[in-house]
N, C-alpha and C positions, 0 to 999 in steps of 0.2 A: 547478209542474211535475214529475212526476217524470224523472227522466233515462233514456235508453233504454237498453235492456238490449243493443241490437245496434247497431252502425255500419259501413254499408255505405258505403265509400269507394270512386269509380271515376272515374282519370283519360280524359279524354276528349280525342281530340286530330283533327278533319277526320271528326268523325262525325255530321253534321249528320242527317242518314237515319235513324241508329238511335239518338238519342235517345227518341224516342216510346215505339217497341219494348222498350226497355230498362226504361223505367220501367215501362210495362207487366207486363214479367215478373218485374221486383223483388218489385213489389206482388202479382203474381200467388203468387209464393214464398213470400212474407213473409207476408202479411196471413191465411194459415191457421193461421199460428204462433199467434198473440194475444199478441204479443208487442209492447211500446212498441219501435220500431226508427225510424231516421234515415238518409236518403239524402244523400248529398253526391257531386255531380255536380260533376267540376271540369274546365273549359275550358285543356285544357294548351298554349297557344298555336295553335290553331285559326285557319286562313285560310278557312275556308266561314262555311257561317251557323249551327254549332256551340254559340255563344251562347246566340244568339237560341231558337234551338230549347230550349236550359235555359233560356232566363226562359219562353217557351212554357209548358213542364213545369212550372214553378213557379206559373203561373196554372192550371194545372189541377187541380195536387194539392201542398199543401204541399211545396216542395222550394225549396233559396235556390241558384240559381248562384254558383259562384265562379271566377274568371277571372284565369290568371298573369301576364296582361298588365298 
């Protein structure tokens, strides 16, 4: 598999309601470019449901949740 041309890394802390909209906006901005990219969303010590939202996003579209826990 080819390496991505672009990596987007986003640390998130207590951003549960914003995970899905963020993923959609990133895809909307990058898909038209026609390049291979990866999105790395990192749970940076959240105390809400951010990690669970990241897992749900991964299940919807190939993303990998990462946690600093």
